[in-house]
C-alpha positions as CSV (number, residue, x, y, z in Angstrom):
1,M,64.5,75.2,55.2
2,S,63.0,72.0,53.8
3,T,64.6,70.6,50.7
4,Y,62.9,68.5,48.0
5,K,64.6,65.4,49.4
6,N,63.3,66.2,52.9
7,L,59.8,66.5,51.5
8,I,59.7,63.7,49.0
9,G,62.5,61.4,50.1
10,K,64.3,61.5,46.8
11,D,67.0,63.5,45.1
12,V,66.5,65.6,42.0
13,N,68.3,63.3,39.6
14,F,70.5,64.4,36.7
15,L,69.6,62.1,33.8
16,S,70.3,62.0,30.1
17,T,67.1,60.0,29.3
18,D,63.7,59.9,30.9
19,P,62.8,56.9,33.2
20,D,60.0,54.7,32.0
21,N,58.4,53.2,35.1
22,D,55.8,53.8,37.8
23,A,58.5,54.5,40.4
24,A,59.1,57.8,38.8
25,E,55.7,59.1,39.8
26,G,56.0,62.4,41.7
27,Q,59.8,62.5,41.2
28,I,61.5,65.5,39.5
29,W,64.6,65.1,37.4
30,Y,66.7,67.2,35.1
31,N,67.0,65.9,31.6
32,S,70.5,66.9,30.4
33,T,69.7,66.2,26.8
34,S,66.6,68.5,26.6
35,G,67.8,70.9,29.3
36,V,64.5,70.9,31.2
37,F,63.2,69.6,34.6
38,K,60.6,66.8,34.2
39,N,58.3,64.6,36.2
40,V,55.8,61.8,35.8
41,L,52.1,62.4,36.4
42,G,49.3,59.9,37.0
43,S,46.4,60.2,34.5
44,G,43.4,58.2,33.3
45,S,42.9,57.1,29.8
46,W,40.7,54.7,27.7
47,S,42.4,52.1,25.4
48,S,40.9,49.6,23.0
49,G,40.5,46.0,24.2
50,A,39.5,42.9,22.4
51,N,36.1,42.9,20.8
52,M,33.3,40.9,22.3
53,I,32.4,37.6,20.6
54,T,28.8,38.7,20.1
55,S,28.0,42.4,19.5
56,R,25.0,43.5,21.6
57,R,23.4,46.2,23.6
58,L,21.3,46.4,26.8
59,L,23.5,43.8,28.4
60,A,24.8,43.6,32.0
61,G,28.3,43.4,33.4
62,A,30.1,42.4,36.6
63,G,33.6,41.7,37.8
64,T,36.9,43.5,37.2
65,Q,39.0,44.7,34.3
66,T,41.1,41.6,34.3
67,A,38.2,39.2,35.3
68,G,35.1,40.7,33.7
69,L,31.7,39.2,33.0
70,A,29.2,40.3,30.3
71,F,25.8,38.6,30.0
72,G,22.4,38.9,28.4
73,G,21.6,41.7,26.0
74,Y,20.0,42.3,22.6
75,P,21.9,41.1,19.5
76,P,19.9,41.4,16.3
77,G,16.6,39.7,16.4
78,S,16.1,38.4,19.9
79,S,17.2,38.5,23.6
80,S,20.4,36.7,24.5
81,N,21.4,34.2,27.2
82,E,25.1,34.3,26.2
83,T,27.8,34.9,28.8
84,E,31.3,36.1,28.0
85,E,34.3,36.2,30.3
86,Y,37.2,38.7,29.9
87,N,40.7,38.0,31.3
88,G,42.2,41.4,30.6
89,S,43.2,40.6,27.0
90,G,40.2,38.9,25.4
91,W,36.8,37.4,25.6
92,S,35.8,33.7,25.8
93,S,32.4,32.0,26.0
94,G,31.0,31.2,29.4
95,G,27.9,29.2,30.4
96,N,24.6,30.4,29.1
97,M,22.0,32.0,31.3
98,G,18.8,30.0,32.0
99,T,16.6,33.0,31.0
100,A,17.5,34.9,27.8
101,R,16.9,38.6,28.4
102,Y,18.0,42.2,27.9
103,R,17.6,45.4,30.0
104,L,18.8,43.4,33.0
105,A,21.2,44.3,35.8
106,G,24.3,42.6,37.2
107,A,26.6,42.6,40.2
108,G,29.3,40.5,41.8
109,L,32.4,38.9,40.4
110,Q,33.3,36.7,37.4
111,T,33.3,33.6,39.6
112,A,30.4,34.8,41.7
113,G,28.1,36.8,39.5
114,L,24.5,37.9,39.9
115,A,21.9,38.7,37.1
116,F,18.4,40.0,37.9
117,G,15.4,41.5,36.3
118,G,15.3,42.5,32.6
119,E,13.0,41.9,29.7
120,A,12.4,39.2,27.0
121,S,10.2,39.8,24.0
122,G,8.6,42.8,25.7
123,T,7.8,40.9,28.9
124,K,9.4,42.2,32.1
125,Q,11.3,39.6,34.2
126,N,11.8,39.0,37.9
127,A,14.2,36.1,37.6
128,T,17.5,36.1,39.4
129,E,20.5,33.9,38.5
130,E,23.8,33.2,40.1
131,Y,27.1,32.4,38.3
132,D,29.8,30.3,39.7
133,G,32.5,30.9,37.0
134,S,31.1,28.3,34.6
135,S,27.3,28.0,34.9
136,W,24.2,29.8,36.1
137,T,21.7,28.6,38.6
138,A,18.3,30.1,39.7
139,G,18.2,32.3,42.7
140,G,15.2,34.0,44.4
141,N,13.0,36.2,42.3
142,L,12.8,40.0,42.6
143,G,9.7,41.2,44.5
144,T,9.2,43.9,41.8
145,T,9.3,42.7,38.2
146,R,11.1,45.2,36.1
147,S,13.6,46.1,33.4
148,L,16.2,48.9,32.9
149,L,17.2,48.7,36.6
150,A,20.6,49.1,38.2
151,G,22.6,46.9,40.5
152,A,25.4,46.9,43.0
153,G,27.1,44.7,45.6
154,I,28.1,41.1,45.5
155,Q,26.3,37.7,44.9
156,T,25.5,37.2,48.6
157,A,24.8,40.9,49.3
158,G,23.3,42.4,46.2
159,L,21.2,45.5,45.6
160,A,18.6,46.2,42.9
161,F,17.2,49.7,42.4
162,G,15.1,51.7,39.9
163,G,13.8,50.5,36.6
164,N,10.5,50.4,34.7
165,V,7.5,48.3,35.8
166,P,6.3,49.6,33.1
167,S,6.6,53.2,34.4
168,A,9.7,54.3,36.3
169,T,10.1,53.1,39.9
170,G,12.3,53.9,42.8
171,A,11.9,50.5,44.4
172,T,15.0,49.1,46.0
173,E,15.6,45.5,47.0
174,E,18.4,43.8,48.9
175,Y,19.6,40.2,48.2
176,N,21.1,37.9,50.8
177,G,22.2,35.1,48.5
178,S,18.8,33.4,48.4
179,A,16.0,36.0,48.6
180,W,15.2,39.7,48.0
181,T,13.7,42.0,50.7
182,A,12.5,45.6,50.3
183,G,14.8,48.5,51.1
184,G,14.3,52.3,51.0
185,S,13.1,53.7,47.7
186,L,15.0,56.2,45.5
187,S,13.9,59.8,45.9
188,T,13.8,60.1,42.1
189,S,12.1,57.2,40.3
190,R,13.9,56.3,37.1
191,G,15.0,53.7,34.7
192,A,18.0,53.3,32.4
193,L,20.3,54.4,35.3
194,A,23.7,53.2,36.5
195,G,24.9,52.0,39.9
196,S,28.1,51.2,41.9
197,G,29.2,50.3,45.4
198,T,28.0,47.8,47.9
199,Q,24.6,46.8,49.5
200,D,25.0,49.3,52.3
201,A,27.0,52.0,50.5
202,A,25.7,52.3,47.0
203,L,25.5,55.0,44.4
204,A,22.7,55.6,41.8
205,F,23.2,58.1,39.0
206,G,21.7,59.2,35.7
207,G,18.7,57.6,34.1
208,N,15.3,58.9,32.9
209,N,11.6,59.0,33.9
210,P,11.0,59.1,30.5
211,P,11.9,61.8,29.6
212,P,13.7,63.9,30.8
213,T,17.1,62.4,31.1
214,T,18.5,63.2,34.6
215,A,21.9,64.0,36.2
216,V,20.6,63.2,39.7
217,T,22.9,61.1,42.0
218,E,21.7,59.4,45.2
219,E,23.7,57.6,47.9
220,Y,22.4,54.5,49.8
221,N,23.4,53.8,53.4
222,G,21.7,50.4,53.7
223,S,18.3,51.7,54.5
224,A,17.7,55.0,52.8
225,W,18.8,57.1,49.8
226,T,20.0,60.7,50.1
227,A,21.0,63.3,47.5
228,G,24.6,63.4,46.2
229,G,26.3,65.6,43.7
230,S,24.8,65.8,40.2
231,L,26.5,64.5,37.1
232,N,27.9,67.2,34.9
233,T,26.3,65.6,31.8
234,A,22.7,64.4,32.2
235,R,22.3,60.9,30.5
236,S,20.6,57.6,30.5
237,Y,21.5,54.1,29.4
238,L,25.0,54.8,30.8
239,A,27.4,52.5,32.6
240,G,29.2,52.8,35.9
241,C,31.5,51.1,38.3
242,G,33.5,51.6,41.5
243,T,32.4,52.4,45.0
244,Q,30.1,55.0,46.6
245,D,33.1,57.3,47.3
246,A,35.1,56.6,44.1
247,A,32.8,55.9,41.2
248,L,33.1,56.2,37.4
249,A,30.3,57.1,35.0
250,F,30.8,56.7,31.2
251,G,28.8,56.5,28.0
252,G,25.1,57.1,27.8
253,G,22.2,58.3,25.7
254,P,21.1,61.6,24.3
255,A,20.2,64.3,26.8
256,G,17.3,65.3,24.6
257,P,15.7,64.8,21.2
258,G,18.4,64.7,18.6
259,G,21.2,64.7,21.2
260,S,24.4,62.8,20.6
261,R,25.5,59.6,22.4
262,V,27.9,60.4,25.1
263,G,31.6,59.3,25.4
264,A,32.3,61.6,28.4
265,T,33.7,60.0,31.5
266,E,33.1,61.4,35.0
267,Q,34.7,60.5,38.4
268,Y,32.9,60.8,41.7
269,D,34.8,61.5,45.0
270,G,31.9,61.0,47.4
271,S,30.4,64.4,46.9
272,T,31.2,65.8,43.4
273,W,31.5,64.5,39.9
274,T,34.5,65.7,37.8
275,T,34.7,65.3,34.1
276,S,37.8,63.4,33.1
277,P,39.9,64.5,30.1
278,A,39.6,60.9,28.9
279,S,36.5,60.0,26.9
280,L,35.4,56.7,25.3
281,A,36.9,56.3,21.9
282,T,33.4,55.1,20.8
283,A,30.6,57.2,22.2
284,R,27.7,54.9,22.9
285,D,24.8,54.0,25.1
286,Q,23.2,50.8,26.4
287,L,26.7,49.4,27.3
288,A,27.9,47.4,30.3
289,G,30.5,48.5,32.8
290,S,32.5,46.9,35.6
291,G,35.7,47.4,37.6
292,T,37.1,50.3,39.6
293,T,37.9,54.0,39.0
294,S,41.5,53.0,38.2
295,A,40.8,49.9,36.2
296,A,37.4,49.9,34.5
297,L,35.9,47.9,31.6
298,A,33.3,49.1,29.0
299,S,31.7,46.6,26.6
300,G,29.0,46.4,24.0
301,G,26.3,49.0,23.4
302,R,25.2,51.0,20.3
303,E,26.6,54.0,18.5
304,P,24.1,54.0,16.8
305,A,24.9,50.6,15.2
306,L,25.1,47.5,17.4
307,N,28.6,47.4,19.0
308,G,30.9,44.8,20.4
309,A,33.8,47.2,21.2
310,T,35.6,46.8,24.5
311,E,37.5,49.7,26.1
312,E,39.7,49.7,29.2
313,F,40.1,52.7,31.5
314,T,43.4,52.8,33.3
315,K,44.5,55.4,35.8
316,S,48.3,55.2,36.3
317,T,51.6,57.0,35.5
318,N,51.7,55.2,32.3
319,V,50.0,56.0,29.0
320,I,48.4,52.8,27.7
321,T,48.1,52.3,23.9
322,G,45.7,49.4,23.2
323,A,46.5,46.6,20.8
324,A,45.6,47.4,17.2
325,W,45.9,46.3,13.6
326,S,47.8,48.8,11.4
327,S,48.1,49.0,7.7
328,G,51.3,47.7,6.1
329,G,52.5,47.9,2.5
330,N,50.1,46.6,-0.2
331,L,50.8,43.5,-2.2
332,N,51.7,44.2,-5.8
333,T,49.0,41.8,-7.0
334,S,45.6,41.8,-5.3
335,R,44.4,38.2,-4.8
336,K,42.6,35.7,-2.6
337,A,43.2,32.1,-1.7
338,L,47.0,32.6,-1.6
339,G,49.6,30.9,0.5
340,G,51.7,32.5,3.2
341,A,54.8,31.8,5.3
342,G,57.5,33.6,7.3
343,S,57.4,36.5,9.8
344,P,56.1,40.1,9.7
345,T,59.5,41.4,8.7
346,A,60.3,38.5,6.4
347,A,57.0,37.2,5.0
348,L,56.2,35.3,1.8
349,G,53.0,35.4,-0.2
350,F,52.4,33.1,-3.2
351,G,49.8,31.8,-5.6
352,G,46.1,32.7,-5.3
353,Y,43.3,34.0,-7.6
354,N,42.5,37.3,-9.3
355,P,40.2,36.1,-10.8
356,G,42.3,33.5,-12.6
357,N,45.1,31.3,-11.2
358,K,48.2,33.3,-10.0
359,N,51.8,32.2,-9.8
360,E,53.2,35.4,-8.4
361,T,55.5,35.3,-5.4
362,E,56.2,38.3,-3.2
363,E,58.5,38.9,-0.3
364,Y,57.7,41.4,2.6
365,N,60.4,43.2,4.5
366,G,58.2,44.7,7.2
367,T,57.4,47.7,5.0
368,S,56.8,46.8,1.4
369,W,56.3,43.8,-0.9
370,S,58.6,43.0,-3.8
371,E,58.1,40.7,-6.8
372,Q,60.2,37.5,-6.8
373,N,60.4,34.4,-9.1
374,N,57.0,32.8,-9.8
375,L,55.7,29.4,-8.8
376,S,56.0,26.7,-11.4
377,L,52.3,26.0,-11.2
378,A,49.7,28.8,-11.0
379,R,47.1,27.9,-8.5
380,G,44.9,29.1,-5.6
381,Y,43.8,27.5,-2.3
382,I,47.5,26.6,-1.8
383,A,48.8,25.6,1.6
384,G,52.1,27.0,2.9
385,A,54.7,26.4,5.6
386,G,58.2,27.5,6.5
387,T,60.1,30.7,6.3
388,Q,60.8,33.4,3.6
389,T,64.1,31.7,2.6
390,A,62.9,28.1,3.1
391,A,59.2,27.8,2.3
392,L,56.9,25.1,1.2
393,G,53.8,25.4,-1.0
394,F,51.6,22.4,-1.6
395,G,48.3,21.3,-3.0
396,G,45.8,23.9,-4.4
397,Y,43.3,24.3,-7.2
398,S,44.3,25.0,-10.8
399,T,41.5,25.8,-13.3
400,G,41.5,23.1,-15.9
401,S,43.4,20.7,-13.7
402,G,41.2,20.7,-10.5
403,S,42.9,19.8,-7.2
404,V,46.6,19.3,-7.6
405,N,49.2,17.2,-5.7
406,N,52.1,19.4,-6.7
407,T,54.7,20.5,-4.0
408,E,57.2,23.3,-4.5
409,E,60.1,24.5,-2.3
410,Y,61.4,28.1,-2.2
411,D,65.0,28.9,-1.3
412,G,64.6,32.6,-1.0
413,S,65.1,33.1,-4.7
414,S,63.2,30.5,-6.8
415,W,60.9,27.5,-6.6
416,T,61.8,23.9,-7.4
417,N,59.5,20.9,-7.4
418,G,59.4,18.6,-4.4
419,G,57.7,15.3,-3.7
420,N,54.0,15.1,-4.7
421,L,51.1,14.8,-2.2
422,L,49.6,11.3,-2.1
423,L,46.4,12.8,-3.6
424,G,45.5,16.1,-5.2
425,R,43.8,18.4,-2.7
426,N,43.0,22.1,-2.2
427,N,42.2,24.3,0.8
428,M,44.4,22.2,3.2
429,G,45.9,23.3,6.4
430,G,49.6,23.5,6.7
431,C,52.4,24.2,9.2
432,G,56.0,23.2,10.0
433,T,59.2,23.7,8.0
434,Q,60.4,23.0,4.5
435,T,62.1,19.8,5.8
436,A,59.5,18.8,8.4
437,G,56.1,19.9,7.0
438,L,52.6,19.0,8.0
439,G,49.5,19.1,5.8
440,F,46.0,18.1,6.8
441,G,42.4,18.2,5.7
442,G,41.3,19.7,2.4
443,A,38.9,18.8,-0.5
444,P,37.3,17.3,-2.4
445,P,35.6,15.7,-0.6
446,N,36.2,17.0,2.9
447,S,39.3,15.0,4.1
448,D,40.6,13.9,7.5
449,Q,44.0,12.8,6.1
450,S,47.2,14.2,7.5
451,L,50.6,14.0,5.8
452,E,54.2,14.6,6.9
453,Y,56.9,15.9,4.7
454,D,60.6,15.1,5.3
455,G,62.1,17.4,2.7
456,S,61.7,15.1,-0.2
457,S,58.5,13.0,0.1
458,W,55.1,12.9,1.9
459,T,53.9,10.0,4.1
460,A,50.5,9.4,5.7
461,G,50.0,10.2,9.4
462,N,47.1,9.5,11.6
463,P,43.8,11.2,10.5
464,L,42.1,14.3,12.0
465,N,39.1,13.6,14.2
466,V,36.9,15.7,11.9
467,A,37.1,15.7,8.1
468,K,37.1,19.2,6.8
469,Q,38.5,21.8,4.4
470,A,39.2,25.5,4.5
471,L,41.1,25.0,7.8
472,R,44.4,26.6,8.9
473,G,47.5,25.4,10.6
474,A,50.1,26.6,13.1
475,G,53.1,25.1,14.9
476,T,55.4,22.3,13.9
477,Q,55.3,18.7,12.6
478,T,55.5,17.4,16.1
479,A,53.4,20.1,17.8
480,G,50.9,21.1,15.2
481,L,47.5,22.9,15.4
482,A,44.5,22.6,13.1
483,M,42.1,25.5,13.4
484,G,38.5,26.1,12.2
485,G,37.3,24.9,8.8
486,S,34.3,23.7,7.0
487,P,31.7,22.0,7.1
488,S,30.2,24.9,8.9
489,D,27.3,23.0,10.5
490,L,29.9,21.6,12.9
491,P,31.5,23.6,15.7
492,S,34.8,25.2,14.7
493,T,37.0,22.6,16.4
494,T,40.6,22.8,17.2
495,E,42.9,19.8,17.0
496,E,46.4,19.4,18.3
497,Y,49.0,17.0,16.8
498,N,51.9,15.5,18.8
499,G,53.7,14.0,15.9
500,T,51.7,10.8,16.0
501,S,48.0,11.6,16.6
502,W,45.4,14.3,16.8
503,T,43.5,15.2,20.0
504,T,40.5,17.6,20.1
505,G,41.0,20.9,21.8
506,N,38.5,23.7,22.8
507,N,36.3,25.2,20.0
508,L,36.8,28.6,18.6
509,N,34.4,31.3,19.9
510,V,33.2,31.9,16.3
511,N,33.0,29.2,13.6
512,R,35.5,30.3,11.0
513,N,36.7,28.8,7.7
514,N,38.9,30.3,5.0
515,A,40.6,32.4,7.7
516,A,44.2,33.5,8.1
517,G,46.4,32.0,10.9
518,N,49.8,31.1,12.1
519,G,51.9,30.8,15.3
520,I,52.7,27.8,17.5
521,Q,50.6,25.2,19.1
522,T,50.4,27.1,22.5
523,A,50.2,30.6,21.0
524,A,48.4,30.7,17.7
525,F,46.1,33.3,16.0
526,L,43.2,33.0,13.6
527,A,41.8,36.1,11.8
528,Q,38.9,37.0,9.5
529,G,37.4,34.2,7.4
530,N,33.8,33.3,6.9
531,A,32.0,33.1,10.2
532,G,29.9,30.1,9.4
533,H,29.0,28.9,5.9
534,P,31.7,29.6,3.2
535,V,29.4,32.1,1.4
536,S,28.3,33.9,4.6
537,P,29.6,37.4,5.3
538,Q,33.3,37.9,5.9
539,S,34.4,38.4,9.5
540,A,36.7,41.1,10.7
541,G,37.2,39.3,14.0
542,A,40.3,37.5,15.3
543,E,41.1,35.1,18.2
544,N,44.2,33.9,20.0
545,Y,44.8,30.4,21.3
546,D,46.9,29.8,24.5
547,G,47.1,26.0,24.2
548,T,43.9,25.5,26.1
549,S,41.3,28.1,25.1
550,W,40.5,30.8,22.5
551,R,40.0,34.4,23.4
552,T,39.0,37.3,21.1
553,I,41.5,40.1,20.2
554,V,40.8,43.4,18.5
555,N,39.1,43.3,15.1
556,L,40.9,43.9,11.8
557,P,39.9,47.0,9.8
558,A,37.7,45.0,7.4
559,G,35.9,41.7,7.1
560,K,37.8,39.4,4.7
561,S,38.1,35.7,3.9
562,Q,40.6,33.6,2.0
563,S,43.5,35.8,3.2
564,A,46.9,34.5,4.2
565,G,48.7,34.8,7.5
566,A,52.3,34.8,8.8
567,G,54.2,35.5,12.0
568,T,53.3,34.9,15.6
569,Q,50.5,35.7,18.1
570,A,52.4,38.8,19.3
571,A,53.5,39.9,15.8
572,A,50.9,38.7,13.3
573,L,50.6,39.6,9.6
574,V,47.4,39.1,7.4
575,F,47.4,39.9,3.7
576,G,45.3,39.6,0.6
577,G,41.8,38.0,0.7
578,F,38.2,38.4,-0.6
579,P,36.7,40.8,-1.5
580,L,39.8,41.0,-3.7
581,T,42.4,43.1,-1.9
582,A,46.1,43.8,-1.8
583,A,45.9,45.1,1.8
584,T,48.3,44.0,4.5
585,S,47.4,44.3,8.2
586,E,50.1,44.1,11.0
587,F,49.2,43.4,14.6
588,E,50.7,45.7,17.2
589,P,50.3,44.6,20.9
590,E,49.4,46.9,23.7
591,T,52.2,49.2,24.9
592,S,52.7,51.2,28.1
593,T,55.0,54.3,28.4
594,A,55.6,56.7,31.3
595,N,53.5,59.9,31.2
596,V,56.5,62.2,31.3
597,T,55.8,65.9,31.3
598,N,57.9,69.1,31.7
599,F,57.9,70.2,35.3
600,T,56.0,73.5,36.1
601,T,55.0,75.1,39.3
602,S,51.7,76.4,38.1
């Protein structure tokens, strides 16, 4: 008689705790603590990824989950030529397309992408462009000018099919890296469909011929289309990815007048679509998709508002919980333009406005804020550095006095006066420690000055390359980082300090001033703020810096500016801000746990 070990090659283990790794897949063990047999099952699930830099719909996608590409689309007001690259954790800006458009199709990889067809200002397009990982160049034009088409394949062997010209078409074209030639037509002409696979083994599914919305699936063999199994949910403006024999369909538009947008996900095995238990967290249509059936990427769309959400589909033995901001304990005093220091479990908030000058100091223990001894001088727009038990507060604005040069040191209990700044300034950037602090920028007017603190006095260092205020700092006195700031008509520059001089780094993806930030020079974060002019709407966005470039992370619950930050890139804290709030937000990185279930024979 065969035993479990003979069949599986493993013993039934006797364990007091459940294993937490992929190696446990298919294995059965007895948990002596709970007294039951258990195993680990593979499953698919969607988790939240970092938001796109620019929310948009009717865009195209290419690449993989860890090297994705999104391009074109329709943000408010006009067609887009913007390209964004995804590295598995966040989006960064890529090279702009030569032709701004929406309702286009895409194929290929992040470093070898293909964009074709589409629409701009109501005019259908036949342009093709090729992406090399940094810039787009013109390729051969489509033979049939159209929009709302689908694509498959790679840059040197692409496939275009379906679309509107203006009525629905079944036209199929094959690309050889320089020119398009006609292939066999779809049996069901349609636009707003999705596709997957390769040039000689493609899949077309969903769409409309408007209306009705269809569930029809067709398979291409390199010369002709034949019928495949129908989708379980008829939809158009959906996204897809994968191969002809292993495809994924997700999102999409109403199946009829008044219908709801679709979050359902379906998997194709070469003959039949099966509805997955996993649905998009944000049901939407007009989105982009890329990747495989075990590692897919969904980005952008509408629901019904314009959307920049990113979701990752992962099929594994682990349950993935996406990174997110969660609510922490509220400050005791709502305020904006306050200073911050410390870590998420030992943070310090001080000063600010509500609406007058505030001198309140509060300590955070990871759960709640408690009142401590006040600053000697009530003020807002104060810069901060250091830790909860050895903090530095300097500069700021005090009504009646204007910009101040006062410096105060906190010892975990009370504030004492330190050496004054060389000149009164507010809205500076700050970083470092109480005995090795760094202050830079500020107003009025916009300043390029940087100052170093030795625990008793400030001395002038070399200036920033760009004079600005409302910027934020991260790092140390010898490895500092200046992030964002105003004037907003300049790109949101990043500058790095080596203890002697400042050098210019890569720009933020979104111009931000009056944001919250912290971290170190090679791993910093910047969150919320005014995305442009200081009186422009507050942003809910956030970005991480890796020492070279900025990438988006998940949005905060609400748009704010003039908030304070503490902690690190992996454990960030943002609190206070405008509109006046006492809210605290804590960043929780992505987690992965084994999908352990009780063993059954049914």
